[in-house]
N, CA and C atoms as an extended XYZ file, in Angstrom:
558
Properties=species:S:1:pos:R:3:atomname:S:1:resname:S:1:resid:I:1 pbc="F F F"
N       -45.071      -28.750       53.798 N   MET     1
C       -45.156      -27.320       53.580 CA  MET     1
C       -43.769      -26.669       53.542 C   MET     1
N       -42.871      -27.133       54.406 N   ASN     2
C       -41.524      -26.572       54.411 CA  ASN     2
C       -40.800      -26.850       53.106 C   ASN     2
N       -41.102      -28.001       52.479 N   TYR     3
C       -40.483      -28.345       51.204 CA  TYR     3
C       -40.907      -27.352       50.128 C   TYR     3
N       -42.189      -27.006       50.103 N   LEU     4
C       -42.682      -26.027       49.128 CA  LEU     4
C       -42.074      -24.650       49.370 C   LEU     4
N       -41.898      -24.307       50.620 N   ARG     5
C       -41.288      -23.018       50.950 CA  ARG     5
C       -39.835      -22.971       50.482 C   ARG     5
N       -39.128      -24.103       50.650 N   MET     6
C       -37.739      -24.160       50.214 CA  MET     6
C       -37.641      -24.026       48.688 C   MET     6
N       -38.546      -24.671       47.957 N   ILE     7
C       -38.545      -24.552       46.496 CA  ILE     7
C       -38.820      -23.113       46.085 C   ILE     7
N       -39.770      -22.463       46.745 N   ALA     8
C       -40.070      -21.062       46.426 CA  ALA     8
C       -38.877      -20.167       46.726 C   ALA     8
N       -38.177      -20.451       47.809 N   THR     9
C       -36.998      -19.653       48.158 CA  THR     9
C       -35.896      -19.828       47.121 C   THR     9
N       -35.700      -21.047       46.630 N   THR    10
C       -34.659      -21.251       45.623 CA  THR    10
C       -35.019      -20.570       44.313 C   THR    10
N       -36.292      -20.447       44.023 N   ARG    11
C       -36.690      -19.730       42.804 CA  ARG    11
C       -36.452      -18.232       42.940 C   ARG    11
N       -36.619      -17.718       44.137 N   ARG    12
C       -36.390      -16.283       44.353 CA  ARG    12
C       -34.912      -15.950       44.458 C   ARG    12
N       -34.099      -16.929       44.854 N   HIS    13
C       -32.675      -16.685       45.083 CA  HIS    13
C       -31.803      -17.709       44.351 C   HIS    13
N       -31.826      -17.711       43.015 N   PRO    14
C       -31.001      -18.691       42.290 CA  PRO    14
C       -29.507      -18.473       42.503 C   PRO    14
N       -29.100      -17.249       42.780 N   CYS    15
C       -27.672      -16.989       43.015 CA  CYS    15
C       -27.208      -17.634       44.316 C   CYS    15
N       -28.103      -17.706       45.309 N   ALA    16
C       -27.759      -18.373       46.562 CA  ALA    16
C       -27.573      -19.867       46.330 C   ALA    16
N       -28.431      -20.446       45.499 N   VAL    17
C       -28.304      -21.868       45.180 CA  VAL    17
C       -26.989      -22.119       44.442 C   VAL    17
N       -26.696      -21.279       43.457 N   LEU    18
C       -25.451      -21.417       42.703 CA  LEU    18
C       -24.239      -21.294       43.619 C   LEU    18
N       -24.240      -20.297       44.476 N   LEU    19
C       -23.126      -20.104       45.406 CA  LEU    19
C       -22.974      -21.310       46.327 C   LEU    19
N       -24.078      -21.823       46.852 N   GLY    20
C       -24.022      -22.980       47.738 CA  GLY    20
C       -23.460      -24.216       47.058 C   GLY    20
N       -23.904      -24.468       45.824 N   ILE    21
C       -23.405      -25.631       45.086 CA  ILE    21
C       -21.922      -25.471       44.772 C   ILE    21
N       -21.513      -24.273       44.398 N   GLN    22
C       -20.096      -24.054       44.105 CA  GLN    22
C       -19.236      -24.225       45.353 C   GLN    22
N       -19.693      -23.711       46.473 N   LEU    23
C       -18.925      -23.873       47.710 CA  LEU    23
C       -18.852      -25.339       48.116 C   LEU    23
N       -19.945      -26.074       47.913 N   LEU    24
C       -19.930      -27.510       48.177 CA  LEU    24
C       -18.894      -28.202       47.294 C   LEU    24
N       -18.842      -27.821       46.028 N   GLY    25
C       -17.859      -28.396       45.115 CA  GLY    25
C       -16.435      -28.075       45.523 C   GLY    25
N       -16.210      -26.840       45.926 N   ILE    26
C       -14.864      -26.431       46.342 CA  ILE    26
C       -14.416      -27.230       47.560 C   ILE    26
N       -15.344      -27.485       48.480 N   LEU    27
C       -15.005      -28.272       49.666 CA  LEU    27
C       -14.843      -29.756       49.345 C   LEU    27
N       -15.589      -30.262       48.367 N   ALA    28
C       -15.553      -31.695       48.056 CA  ALA    28
C       -14.370      -32.085       47.177 C   ALA    28
N       -13.917      -31.197       46.308 N   TYR    29
C       -12.870      -31.552       45.342 CA  TYR    29
C       -11.622      -32.159       45.974 C   TYR    29
N       -11.030      -31.570       47.002 N   PRO    30
C        -9.785      -32.153       47.529 CA  PRO    30
C        -9.953      -33.577       48.055 C   PRO    30
N       -11.145      -33.908       48.529 N   PHE    31
C       -11.366      -35.230       49.104 CA  PHE    31
C       -11.769      -36.268       48.061 C   PHE    31
N       -12.384      -35.828       46.975 N   ALA    32
C       -12.962      -36.777       46.024 CA  ALA    32
C       -12.188      -36.925       44.721 C   ALA    32
N       -11.281      -36.015       44.408 N   GLU    33
C       -10.668      -36.046       43.081 CA  GLU    33
C        -9.645      -37.156       42.883 C   GLU    33
N        -9.245      -37.838       43.944 N   SER    34
C        -8.199      -38.857       43.808 CA  SER    34
C        -8.744      -40.245       43.468 C   SER    34
N       -10.051      -40.455       43.541 N   THR    35
C       -10.629      -41.763       43.226 CA  THR    35
C       -11.497      -41.664       41.972 C   THR    35
N       -11.611      -42.744       41.212 N   PRO    36
C       -12.463      -42.704       40.013 CA  PRO    36
C       -13.930      -42.401       40.333 C   PRO    36
N       -14.452      -42.997       41.409 N   ALA    37
C       -15.843      -42.723       41.785 CA  ALA    37
C       -16.006      -41.264       42.197 C   ALA    37
N       -15.030      -40.743       42.893 N   GLY    38
C       -15.073      -39.336       43.283 CA  GLY    38
C       -15.017      -38.414       42.089 C   GLY    38
N       -14.201      -38.779       41.100 N   GLN    39
C       -14.121      -37.965       39.882 CA  GLN    39
C       -15.441      -37.967       39.127 C   GLN    39
N       -16.129      -39.114       39.111 N   MET    40
C       -17.437      -39.167       38.456 CA  MET    40
C       -18.452      -38.315       39.208 C   MET    40
N       -18.403      -38.368       40.530 N   ALA    41
C       -19.318      -37.554       41.332 CA  ALA    41
C       -19.040      -36.070       41.121 C   ALA    41
N       -17.775      -35.706       41.025 N   LEU    42
C       -17.432      -34.307       40.797 CA  LEU    42
C       -17.821      -33.858       39.395 C   LEU    42
N       -17.729      -34.751       38.413 N   ALA    43
C       -18.189      -34.415       37.063 CA  ALA    43
C       -19.694      -34.183       37.068 C   ALA    43
N       -20.424      -35.014       37.818 N   ALA    44
C       -21.874      -34.816       37.937 CA  ALA    44
C       -22.174      -33.488       38.627 C   ALA    44
N       -21.397      -33.164       39.647 N   LEU    45
C       -21.573      -31.876       40.315 CA  LEU    45
C       -21.285      -30.730       39.354 C   LEU    45
N       -20.282      -30.899       38.494 N   GLY    46
C       -19.983      -29.881       37.487 CA  GLY    46
C       -21.140      -29.659       36.535 C   GLY    46
N       -21.821      -30.744       36.157 N   VAL    47
C       -22.997      -30.615       35.287 CA  VAL    47
C       -24.118      -29.891       36.025 C   VAL    47
N       -24.287      -30.195       37.314 N   VAL    48
C       -25.301      -29.492       38.110 CA  VAL    48
C       -24.982      -28.002       38.164 C   VAL    48
N       -23.711      -27.665       38.358 N   VAL    49
C       -23.313      -26.249       38.370 CA  VAL    49
C       -23.635      -25.601       37.026 C   VAL    49
N       -23.360      -26.299       35.930 N   LEU    50
C       -23.685      -25.765       34.601 CA  LEU    50
C       -25.180      -25.495       34.474 C   LEU    50
N       -26.003      -26.466       34.886 N   LEU    51
C       -27.450      -26.314       34.746 CA  LEU    51
C       -27.989      -25.191       35.632 C   LEU    51
N       -27.497      -25.114       36.861 N   VAL    52
C       -27.937      -24.037       37.758 CA  VAL    52
C       -27.481      -22.685       37.222 C   VAL    52
N       -26.298      -22.639       36.643 N   THR    53
C       -25.801      -21.385       36.072 CA  THR    53
C       -26.646      -20.962       34.879 C   THR    53
N       -27.038      -21.912       34.035 N   VAL    54
C       -27.923      -21.581       32.910 CA  VAL    54
C       -29.245      -21.031       33.438 C   VAL    54
N       -29.784      -21.664       34.473 N   ARG    55
C       -31.034      -21.178       35.080 CA  ARG    55
C       -30.855      -19.772       35.651 C   ARG    55
N       -29.709      -19.537       36.259 N   MET    56
C       -29.445      -18.228       36.847 CA  MET    56
C       -29.309      -17.166       35.762 C   MET    56
N       -28.673      -17.504       34.630 N   VAL    57
C       -28.486      -16.531       33.549 CA  VAL    57
C       -29.833      -16.089       32.987 C   VAL    57
N       -30.846      -16.954       33.072 N   ARG    58
C       -32.183      -16.583       32.588 CA  ARG    58
C       -32.727      -15.359       33.313 C   ARG    58
N       -32.323      -15.147       34.554 N   ARG    59
C       -32.817      -14.010       35.336 CA  ARG    59
C       -31.990      -12.745       35.122 C   ARG    59
N       -30.953      -12.827       34.333 N   THR    60
C       -30.060      -11.694       34.120 CA  THR    60
C       -30.300      -11.106       32.737 C   THR    60
N       -29.672       -9.970       32.434 N   PRO    61
C       -29.763       -9.432       31.072 CA  PRO    61
C       -29.024      -10.282       30.036 C   PRO    61
N       -28.282      -11.284       30.477 N   GLY    62
C       -27.550      -12.152       29.550 CA  GLY    62
C       -28.495      -12.979       28.694 C   GLY    62
N       -28.009      -13.411       27.562 N   LEU    63
C       -28.819      -14.192       26.636 CA  LEU    63
C       -28.792      -15.668       27.028 C   LEU    63
N       -29.965      -16.226       27.269 N   THR    64
C       -30.055      -17.619       27.683 CA  THR    64
C       -29.538      -18.556       26.601 C   THR    64
N       -29.814      -18.237       25.347 N   TRP    65
C       -29.400      -19.140       24.270 CA  TRP    65
C       -27.878      -19.252       24.184 C   TRP    65
N       -27.169      -18.197       24.574 N   VAL    66
C       -25.701      -18.270       24.571 CA  VAL    66
C       -25.231      -19.254       25.641 C   VAL    66
N       -25.805      -19.148       26.835 N   SER    67
C       -25.382      -20.052       27.908 CA  SER    67
C       -25.775      -21.495       27.597 C   SER    67
N       -26.943      -21.710       27.010 N   ILE    68
C       -27.343      -23.067       26.632 CA  ILE    68
C       -26.455      -23.576       25.498 C   ILE    68
N       -26.158      -22.697       24.542 N   GLY    69
C       -25.294      -23.078       23.425 CA  GLY    69
C       -23.891      -23.461       23.859 C   GLY    69
N       -23.429      -22.917       24.958 N   LEU    70
C       -22.126      -23.309       25.502 CA  LEU    70
C       -22.247      -24.539       26.399 C   LEU    70
N       -23.337      -24.628       27.161 N   ALA    71
C       -23.489      -25.716       28.130 CA  ALA    71
C       -23.650      -27.077       27.460 C   ALA    71
N       -24.372      -27.133       26.351 N   ILE    72
C       -24.615      -28.432       25.702 CA  ILE    72
C       -23.314      -29.073       25.218 C   ILE    72
N       -22.469      -28.371       24.447 N   PRO    73
C       -21.215      -29.032       24.052 CA  PRO    73
C       -20.299      -29.345       25.235 C   PRO    73
N       -20.359      -28.530       26.280 N   ILE    74
C       -19.547      -28.821       27.467 CA  ILE    74
C       -19.980      -30.147       28.074 C   ILE    74
N       -21.296      -30.339       28.231 N   MET    75
C       -21.786      -31.587       28.818 CA  MET    75
C       -21.449      -32.785       27.936 C   MET    75
N       -21.531      -32.619       26.624 N   VAL    76
C       -21.165      -33.707       25.709 CA  VAL    76
C       -19.678      -34.042       25.863 C   VAL    76
N       -18.837      -33.017       25.896 N   LEU    77
C       -17.395      -33.254       26.047 CA  LEU    77
C       -17.071      -33.909       27.388 C   LEU    77
N       -17.731      -33.453       28.463 N   LEU    78
C       -17.493      -34.057       29.775 CA  LEU    78
C       -17.940      -35.513       29.795 C   LEU    78
N       -19.071      -35.804       29.145 N   ALA    79
C       -19.549      -37.188       29.083 CA  ALA    79
C       -18.578      -38.060       28.294 C   ALA    79
N       -18.075      -37.545       27.182 N   LEU    80
C       -17.108      -38.309       26.386 CA  LEU    80
C       -15.808      -38.526       27.150 C   LEU    80
N       -15.375      -37.506       27.890 N   GLN    81
C       -14.148      -37.649       28.676 CA  GLN    81
C       -14.294      -38.746       29.714 C   GLN    81
N       -15.432      -38.762       30.396 N   GLY    82
C       -15.623      -39.727       31.475 CA  GLY    82
C       -16.029      -41.107       31.002 C   GLY    82
N       -17.058      -41.181       30.162 N   ALA    83
C       -17.614      -42.474       29.765 CA  ALA    83
C       -16.763      -43.173       28.711 C   ALA    83
N       -16.271      -42.430       27.741 N   ALA    84
C       -15.508      -43.036       26.650 CA  ALA    84
C       -14.003      -42.963       26.882 C   ALA    84
N       -13.605      -42.470       28.043 N   ASP    85
C       -12.187      -42.354       28.395 CA  ASP    85
C       -11.401      -41.635       27.293 C   ASP    85
N       -11.760      -40.374       27.086 N   MET    86
C       -11.104      -39.551       26.065 CA  MET    86
C       -10.492      -38.311       26.715 C   MET    86
N        -9.381      -38.474       27.449 N   PRO    87
C        -8.783      -37.327       28.134 CA  PRO    87
C        -8.242      -36.264       27.182 C   PRO    87
N        -8.069      -36.593       25.907 N   GLN    88
C        -7.569      -35.604       24.951 CA  GLN    88
C        -8.584      -34.484       24.704 C   GLN    88
N        -9.814      -34.655       25.183 N   LEU    89
C       -10.830      -33.609       25.041 CA  LEU    89
C       -10.747      -32.564       26.154 C   LEU    89
N        -9.874      -32.786       27.136 N   LEU    90
C        -9.760      -31.865       28.270 CA  LEU    90
C        -9.499      -30.419       27.855 C   LEU    90
N        -8.575      -30.131       26.939 N   PRO    91
C        -8.372      -28.721       26.565 CA  PRO    91
C        -9.626      -28.083       25.972 C   PRO    91
N       -10.359      -28.845       25.186 N   TRP    92
C       -11.572      -28.304       24.563 CA  TRP    92
C       -12.653      -28.020       25.604 C   TRP    92
N       -12.877      -28.975       26.502 N   SER    93
C       -13.915      -28.757       27.511 CA  SER    93
C       -13.517      -27.638       28.467 C   SER    93
N       -12.249      -27.563       28.823 N   SER    94
C       -11.798      -26.492       29.722 CA  SER    94
C       -11.929      -25.126       29.066 C   SER    94
N       -11.599      -25.038       27.778 N   ALA    95
C       -11.735      -23.760       27.071 CA  ALA    95
C       -13.195      -23.328       27.012 C   ALA    95
N       -14.085      -24.261       26.679 N   LEU    96
C       -15.510      -23.919       26.622 CA  LEU    96
C       -16.061      -23.560       27.998 C   LEU    96
N       -15.631      -24.298       29.022 N   GLU    97
C       -16.104      -23.984       30.370 CA  GLU    97
C       -15.604      -22.618       30.822 C   GLU    97
N       -14.388      -22.261       30.478 N   ALA    98
C       -13.881      -20.932       30.828 CA  ALA    98
C       -14.733      -19.855       30.164 C   ALA    98
N       -15.021      -20.018       28.876 N   VAL    99
C       -15.872      -19.047       28.171 CA  VAL    99
C       -17.246      -18.989       28.818 C   VAL    99
N       -17.814      -20.153       29.153 N   PHE   100
C       -19.134      -20.210       29.785 CA  PHE   100
C       -19.143      -19.455       31.112 C   PHE   100
N       -18.157      -19.723       31.957 N   TYR   101
C       -18.136      -19.082       33.273 CA  TYR   101
C       -17.828      -17.587       33.173 C   TYR   101
N       -17.015      -17.174       32.214 N   PHE   102
C       -16.806      -15.737       32.011 CA  PHE   102
C       -18.102      -15.074       31.543 C   PHE   102
N       -18.839      -15.734       30.661 N   TYR   103
C       -20.117      -15.181       30.198 CA  TYR   103
C       -21.112      -15.079       31.353 C   TYR   103
N       -21.186      -16.127       32.175 N   ALA   104
C       -22.084      -16.099       33.327 CA  ALA   104
C       -21.671      -15.011       34.314 C   ALA   104
N       -20.373      -14.817       34.486 N   THR   105
C       -19.886      -13.746       35.364 CA  THR   105
C       -20.330      -12.385       34.847 C   THR   105
N       -20.158      -12.153       33.557 N   GLY   106
C       -20.608      -10.889       32.966 CA  GLY   106
C       -22.106      -10.701       33.096 C   GLY   106
N       -22.868      -11.776       32.926 N   SER   107
C       -24.320      -11.695       33.074 CA  SER   107
C       -24.705      -11.352       34.505 C   SER   107
N       -24.005      -11.943       35.468 N   LEU   108
C       -24.296      -11.634       36.871 CA  LEU   108
C       -23.949      -10.193       37.214 C   LEU   108
N       -22.864       -9.705       36.683 N   ILE   109
C       -22.497       -8.307       36.938 CA  ILE   109
C       -23.561       -7.382       36.355 C   ILE   109
N       -24.024       -7.679       35.140 N   ALA   110
C       -25.090       -6.871       34.535 CA  ALA   110
C       -26.369       -6.952       35.363 C   ALA   110
N       -26.666       -8.123       35.907 N   TYR   111
C       -27.842       -8.315       36.762 CA  TYR   111
C       -27.746       -7.455       38.020 C   TYR   111
N       -26.572       -7.434       38.632 N   MET   112
C       -26.409       -6.657       39.864 CA  MET   112
C       -26.458       -5.160       39.601 C   MET   112
N       -26.012       -4.722       38.424 N   LEU   113
C       -25.962       -3.292       38.119 CA  LEU   113
C       -27.188       -2.790       37.366 C   LEU   113
N       -28.180       -3.645       37.154 N   ALA   114
C       -29.343       -3.270       36.346 CA  ALA   114
C       -30.219       -2.217       37.015 C   ALA   114
N       -30.199       -2.152       38.323 N   ASP   115
C       -31.015       -1.152       39.022 CA  ASP   115
C       -30.243       -0.615       40.223 C   ASP   115
N       -30.868        0.285       40.927 N   ARG   116
C       -30.195        0.902       42.076 CA  ARG   116
C       -30.551        0.217       43.390 C   ARG   116
N       -31.406       -0.776       43.342 N   LYS   117
C       -31.856       -1.456       44.548 CA  LYS   117
C       -31.117       -2.783       44.694 C   LYS   117
N       -30.529       -3.009       45.843 N   ALA   118
C       -29.816       -4.262       46.101 CA  ALA   118
C       -30.763       -5.241       46.788 C   ALA   118
N       -31.066       -6.325       46.112 N   THR   119
C       -31.923       -7.357       46.685 CA  THR   119
C       -31.059       -8.413       47.366 C   THR   119
N       -31.706       -9.292       48.099 N   LEU   120
C       -30.972      -10.365       48.766 CA  LEU   120
C       -30.299      -11.275       47.737 C   LEU   120
N       -30.988      -11.535       46.632 N   ASP   121
C       -30.387      -12.374       45.598 CA  ASP   121
C       -29.163      -11.702       44.988 C   ASP   121
N       -29.185      -10.387       44.843 N   GLU   122
C       -28.018       -9.677       44.312 CA  GLU   122
C       -26.840       -9.733       45.281 C   GLU   122
N       -27.129       -9.786       46.568 N   LEU   123
C       -26.044       -9.941       47.539 CA  LEU   123
C       -25.408      -11.326       47.416 C   LEU   123
N       -26.227      -12.351       47.218 N   PHE   124
C       -25.672      -13.682       46.958 CA  PHE   124
C       -24.939      -13.703       45.621 C   PHE   124
N       -25.393      -12.883       44.682 N   ALA   125
C       -24.762      -12.824       43.360 CA  ALA   125
C       -23.321      -12.335       43.453 C   ALA   125
N       -23.023      -11.510       44.442 N   VAL   126
C       -21.642      -11.038       44.614 CA  VAL   126
C       -20.712      -12.229       44.857 C   VAL   126
N       -21.081      -13.085       45.801 N   GLY   127
C       -20.272      -14.275       46.075 CA  GLY   127
C       -20.250      -15.236       44.904 C   GLY   127
N       -21.407      -15.421       44.261 N   ALA   128
C       -21.476      -16.322       43.106 CA  ALA   128
C       -20.624      -15.801       41.956 C   ALA   128
N       -20.594      -14.482       41.778 N   THR   129
C       -19.773      -13.890       40.718 CA  THR   129
C       -18.296      -14.162       40.968 C   THR   129
N       -17.874      -13.991       42.203 N   PHE   130
C       -16.471      -14.240       42.535 CA  PHE   130
C       -16.106      -15.700       42.304 C   PHE   130
N       -16.972      -16.616       42.752 N   THR   131
C       -16.652      -18.030       42.568 CA  THR   131
C       -16.717      -18.427       41.095 C   THR   131
N       -17.650      -17.856       40.331 N   LEU   132
C       -17.685      -18.134       38.887 CA  LEU   132
C       -16.402      -17.658       38.216 C   LEU   132
N       -15.940      -16.495       38.621 N   LEU   133
C       -14.697      -15.966       38.057 CA  LEU   133
C       -13.512      -16.864       38.419 C   LEU   133
N       -13.490      -17.340       39.657 N   ALA   134
C       -12.412      -18.252       40.069 CA  ALA   134
C       -12.475      -19.558       39.278 C   ALA   134
N       -13.682      -20.077       39.055 N   TRP   135
C       -13.817      -21.302       38.270 CA  TRP   135
C       -13.380      -21.059       36.831 C   TRP   135
N       -13.715      -19.907       36.276 N   ALA   136
C       -13.317      -19.597       34.895 CA  ALA   136
C       -11.797      -19.579       34.771 C   ALA   136
N       -11.131      -18.912       35.700 N   PHE   137
C        -9.670      -18.873       35.642 CA  PHE   137
C        -9.063      -20.253       35.909 C   PHE   137
N        -9.692      -21.043       36.767 N   THR   138
C        -9.192      -22.397       36.990 CA  THR   138
C        -9.245      -23.197       35.697 C   THR   138
N       -10.324      -23.052       34.948 N   HIS   139
C       -10.413      -23.759       33.667 CA  HIS   139
C        -9.366      -23.246       32.679 C   HIS   139
N        -9.059      -21.960       32.726 N   LEU   140
C        -7.967      -21.455       31.885 CA  LEU   140
C        -6.631      -22.058       32.306 C   LEU   140
N        -6.435      -22.219       33.611 N   PHE   141
C        -5.205      -22.845       34.097 CA  PHE   141
C        -5.133      -24.311       33.659 C   PHE   141
N        -6.269      -25.018       33.718 N   VAL   142
C        -6.308      -26.414       33.262 CA  VAL   142
C        -5.982      -26.480       31.772 C   VAL   142
N        -6.550      -25.567       30.994 N   LEU   143
C        -6.265      -25.501       29.555 CA  LEU   143
C        -4.782      -25.242       29.314 C   LEU   143
N        -4.230      -24.283       30.031 N   THR   144
C        -2.811      -23.954       29.884 CA  THR   144
C        -1.937      -25.151       30.229 C   THR   144
N        -2.281      -25.839       31.313 N   GLN   145
C        -1.498      -27.006       31.732 CA  GLN   145
C        -1.618      -28.146       30.718 C   GLN   145
N        -2.780      -28.297       30.100 N   ALA   146
C        -2.949      -29.354       29.093 CA  ALA   146
C        -2.150      -29.044       27.831 C   ALA   146
N        -2.099      -27.769       27.459 N   LEU   147
C        -1.375      -27.381       26.247 CA  LEU   147
C         0.128      -27.236       26.473 C   LEU   147
N         0.518      -26.878       27.690 N   GLN   148
C         1.930      -26.667       28.020 CA  GLN   148
C         2.248      -27.395       29.328 C   GLN   148
N         2.478      -28.704       29.278 N   PRO   149
C         2.781      -29.445       30.512 CA  PRO   149
C         3.991      -28.849       31.232 C   PRO   149
N         3.914      -28.845       32.548 N   GLY   150
C         5.006      -28.313       33.348 CA  GLY   150
C         4.952      -26.811       33.545 C   GLY   150
N         3.852      -26.182       33.162 N   CYS   151
C         3.772      -24.724       33.287 CA  CYS   151
C         3.437      -24.278       34.710 C   CYS   151
N         3.027      -25.213       35.569 N   PHE   152
C         2.777      -24.902       36.972 CA  PHE   152
C         3.630      -25.832       37.819 C   PHE   152
N         4.316      -25.264       38.784 N   LEU   153
C         5.143      -26.040       39.702 CA  LEU   153
C         4.563      -25.930       41.102 C   LEU   153
N         4.988      -26.834       41.967 N   ALA   154
C         4.564      -26.793       43.365 CA  ALA   154
C         5.709      -27.293       44.234 C   ALA   154
N         5.580      -27.063       45.533 N   ALA   155
C         6.617      -27.488       46.466 CA  ALA   155
C         6.692      -29.015       46.543 C   ALA   155
N         5.545      -29.677       46.480 N   VAL   156
C         5.488      -31.135       46.526 CA  VAL   156
C         5.289      -31.654       45.107 C   VAL   156
N         6.111      -32.607       44.693 N   ASN   157
C         6.035      -33.160       43.336 CA  ASN   157
C         6.057      -32.059       42.284 C   ASN   157
N         7.120      -31.310       42.191 N   PRO   158
C         7.123      -30.123       41.328 CA  PRO   158
C         6.859      -30.397       39.853 C   PRO   158
N         7.252      -31.558       39.343 N   GLN   159
C         7.084      -31.819       37.913 CA  GLN   159
C         5.743      -32.462       37.565 C   GLN   159
N         4.994      -32.906       38.560 N   ALA   160
C         3.704      -33.556       38.301 CA  ALA   160
C         2.668      -32.518       37.875 C   ALA   160
N         1.698      -32.942       37.067 N   PRO   161
C         0.621      -32.001       36.720 CA  PRO   161
C        -0.150      -31.610       37.980 C   PRO   161
N        -0.571      -30.386       38.036 N   ARG   162
C        -1.302      -29.890       39.198 CA  ARG   162
C        -2.746      -30.380       39.143 C   ARG   162
N        -3.287      -30.690       40.297 N   SER   163
C        -4.673      -31.157       40.376 CA  SER   163
C        -5.625      -29.971       40.246 C   SER   163
N        -6.895      -30.293       40.045 N   TRP   164
C        -7.926      -29.253       39.957 CA  TRP   164
C        -7.931      -28.414       41.236 C   TRP   164
N        -7.821      -29.069       42.382 N   SER   165
C        -7.851      -28.346       43.659 CA  SER   165
C        -6.693      -27.368       43.775 C   SER   165
N        -5.512      -27.789       43.344 N   GLU   166
C        -4.356      -26.896       43.408 CA  GLU   166
C        -4.539      -25.695       42.482 C   GLU   166
N        -5.065      -25.939       41.291 N   LEU   167
C        -5.285      -24.830       40.362 CA  LEU   167
C        -6.422      -23.930       40.834 C   LEU   167
N        -7.426      -24.517       41.489 N   MET   168
C        -8.515      -23.712       42.060 CA  MET   168
C        -7.967      -22.840       43.189 C   MET   168
N        -7.092      -23.413       44.013 N   TYR   169
C        -6.468      -22.639       45.083 CA  TYR   169
C        -5.669      -21.473       44.498 C   TYR   169
N        -4.911      -21.746       43.445 N   LEU   170
C        -4.140      -20.687       42.790 CA  LEU   170
C        -5.068      -19.598       42.265 C   LEU   170
N        -6.162      -19.995       41.669 N   SER   171
C        -7.121      -19.032       41.132 CA  SER   171
C        -7.683      -18.140       42.237 C   SER   171
N        -8.128      -18.750       43.334 N   PHE   172
C        -8.669      -17.961       44.447 CA  PHE   172
C        -7.593      -17.078       45.073 C   PHE   172
N        -6.376      -17.607       45.207 N   ALA   173
C        -5.296      -16.819       45.805 CA  ALA   173
C        -4.965      -15.603       44.950 C   ALA   173
N        -4.920      -15.785       43.641 N   LEU   174
C        -4.608      -14.655       42.761 CA  LEU   174
C        -5.750      -13.644       42.712 C   LEU   174
N        -6.994      -14.126       42.673 N   LEU   175
C        -8.136      -13.206       42.596 CA  LEU   175
C        -8.355      -12.434       43.893 C   LEU   175
N        -7.993      -13.037       45.014 N   SER   176
C        -8.185      -12.344       46.288 CA  SER   176
C        -6.937      -11.591       46.729 C   SER   176
N        -5.894      -11.633       45.919 N   SER   177
C        -4.631      -10.937       46.203 CA  SER   177
C        -4.017      -11.359       47.526 C   SER   177
N        -4.100      -12.652       47.818 N   THR   178
C        -3.491      -13.155       49.050 CA  THR   178
C        -2.167      -13.857       48.790 C   THR   178
N        -1.662      -13.772       47.577 N   GLY   179
C        -0.387      -14.395       47.250 CA  GLY   179
C        -0.588      -15.594       46.361 C   GLY   179
N         0.493      -16.251       46.045 N   ILE   180
C         0.416      -17.386       45.135 CA  ILE   180
C         0.321      -18.698       45.900 C   ILE   180
N         1.044      -18.865       46.983 N   GLY   181
C         1.001      -20.107       47.729 CA  GLY   181
C         2.007      -21.112       47.204 C   GLY   181
N         1.647      -22.400       47.278 N   ASP   182
C         2.553      -23.478       46.881 CA  ASP   182
C         2.633      -23.681       45.378 C   ASP   182
N         1.586      -23.340       44.656 N   VAL   183
C         1.551      -23.543       43.210 CA  VAL   183
C         1.976      -22.248       42.535 C   VAL   183
N         2.961      -22.353       41.644 N   ILE   184
C         3.438      -21.147       40.964 CA  ILE   184
C         3.463      -21.376       39.458 C   ILE   184
N         3.078      -20.368       38.697 N   PRO   185
C         3.214      -20.483       37.244 CA  PRO   185
C         4.669      -20.301       36.846 C   PRO   185
N         5.071      -20.990       35.797 N   VAL   186
C         6.453      -20.903       35.324 CA  VAL   186
C         6.491      -20.098       34.050 C   VAL   186
């Protein structure tokens, strides 16, 4: 019975599910991104985030076909990057993911502003919107780094490409106005 209740709760609060999965990803990335198995697990988590985000957009004024139309090529590009070892597709997948997450962010904002009543799901949507925006900017940073190597420096290994976690940290630091930290754009 508790399992059925949990499923019903996730249907009523898709933004809470999205926020939880994103926070799990943010916590897992620094520990898992250095190994090939960890990178595959994180890619799978990224696909889960895409699917949950598409499901969440269905409840908003946003157009579902737009989110699905962006999600399908993203998943194909991610699969080709991982399975066929095609890292040259990184700029394309990052650009599409940035557009996808910006669209989902706009859809969530429209969802929250659609009425004057704040529901529990809309409160979770606030956090999910912020994390979606941070992920969108992180993908823009990944795109920028792929197109212009050396555009981000850090205190440790300044000339090495920045990891996803470092760029995610930069994104959150800039969006929350807490400073830049160790990673700086050049």
